[in-house]
C-alpha positions in Angstrom: 19.9 8.5 -13.7 18.2 10.6 -16.2 15.4 12.9 -15.3 12.6 10.7 -16.7 13.8 7.8 -14.6 13.7 9.9 -11.5 10.2 11.0 -12.0 9.2 7.4 -12.7 10.3 6.3 -9.3 7.9 8.7 -7.5 5.1 7.9 -9.9 5.7 4.1 -9.4 5.7 4.5 -5.6 2.4 6.4 -5.8 0.8 3.8 -8.1 1.9 0.9 -6.0 0.5 2.8 -2.9 -2.9 3.2 -4.6 -3.0 -0.4 -5.7 -2.1 -1.4 -2.1 -5.0 0.7 -0.7 -7.4 -0.7 -3.3 -6.5 -4.4 -2.5 -6.7 -4.2 1.3 -9.2 -7.1 1.5 -6.5 -9.3 0.0 -3.9 -9.2 2.7 -0.9 -10.8 0.9 -1.4 -8.7 -2.3 -1.9 -5.5 -0.3 1.2 -6.0 1.8 3.2 -6.9 -1.3 2.2 -3.7 -3.1 2.7 -1.7 0.1 6.2 -2.9 0.5 6.9 -2.1 -3.2 5.5 1.4 -2.6 7.8 1.9 0.4 10.8 0.6 -1.5 10.2 2.9 -4.5 9.4 5.8 -2.2 12.7 5.4 -0.4 14.6 5.1 -3.7 12.7 8.2 -4.9 13.7 10.1 -1.8 17.4 9.1 -2.4 17.5 9.9 -6.1 15.0 12.7 -6.6 15.1 16.2 -5.3 12.0 18.1 -6.4 9.3 15.4 -6.9 6.5 15.4 -4.3 5.0 12.1 -5.5 7.8 10.3 -3.5 6.3 11.3 -0.2 2.8 10.4 -1.4 3.8 6.9 -2.4 5.7 6.3 0.8 2.9 7.4 3.0 0.2 5.5 1.0 2.4 2.3 1.3 2.8 2.8 5.1 -0.9 3.6 5.6 -2.0 0.6 3.6 0.2 -1.9 5.3 -0.9 -0.5 8.7 -4.6 -0.7 7.9 -4.2 -4.2 6.3 -2.5 -5.6 9.4 -5.0 -4.0 11.8 -7.9 -5.4 9.6 -6.2 -8.9 9.6 -5.8 -8.8 13.4 -9.3 -7.7 14.1 -10.8 -10.3 11.8 -8.6 -13.0 13.4 -9.5 -11.9 17.0 -13.2 -11.9 16.2 -12.9 -15.1 14.1 -14.7 -13.4 11.2 -14.4 -13.9 7.5 -14.8 -10.9 5.1 -17.0 -13.0 2.8 -19.2 -14.7 5.4 -23.0 -14.2 5.4 -24.4 -13.3 8.8 -26.8 -15.7 10.5 -29.5 -13.1 10.7 -29.4 -12.6 7.0 -30.4 -16.2 6.2 
């Protein structure tokens, strides 16, 4: 791989990690982008030597997937909906 492609893997992992964090309310989309961030982060670790964005993308993907799954489990246990209006508000 050329140098530009190697830097692109780390940048792509970081961008997918940020998108995954931004879409945590949409569970499927967040997990999808989190998995992509992890995949590109791992590929970046394998092929790149001096780029620090690879670790950032990998960590953002892992954090996003973890928070999304915890959010999903909490909402399911409490039988809540993110977009519901509380009874006291009506």
